[in-house]
N, C-alpha and C positions, 0 to 999 in steps of 0.2 A: 503494500500499500504505500503510495507517495504522499509526502507531507503537502499540506496545503500551505502555500505562502500567500500572506495577505501583505499588501501595502501598508505602511504605518497607520495611516488614518483610519483604515478598515479593519485592522487586527484586533480581535477580541482582547480585552484588557485582561492580564493576569491578576490573580487574586492579589488584593493590595496595591496595585499598581496605581490606580487613581488617587488613592490617599496618599502615595509617596509624591506624585506630582503636585498635590495641593500642599503637602510639606515643604517641598523644595521652593514652590512659588512663594510661600508665606516666608521662607528664610531670606529669599532675594528681596522680597518687598521690605524686610526689616534691616536690611544691610549686612546680614550675616554670610551669605554666600553670593557669588556671581556666577552667571551662566556657564561660563567654563569649568566651574567646579561641579556641575550636575552631570550624572552619567549620560553618556551620550544617547543612549536609547530612550531616555525620558526627555531631553532637551526640547524637542520640537513641541510636546505635549505642554511642557512647563511654560514655554514662550505663548503658546494659545491662551493659558490661564493668566498669565502675565498681562497680555493685550487685552484681555477681557476686563482686567481690573485697571487698565490706563496705564502700565508701566512697560518699561523696555527690560532687556535682559540684564540690565545692572540696576534694576530697581528704582530707576528714576521715571518721573511722570513722562508720557508721551505728549509732545505738544500737537494738538489737532490743528491741521491748517484751516479749518472752518472756524475756529475759535478766534483767530487773528483779527 
């Protein structure tokens, strides 16, 4: 039986993975971690959570061009 390969965005989450994404996003938001310190397989998901919170990969607010 061949293994099914999912692209990252469609791959089912492993047990506890979404929780770790939230933990890493919170650590970045609080200035305790930078995106390059996050495990590679979770970086894209962490960036999505940070963008939803209005932050970049360093935990800085993203300036929206429509707000200027």
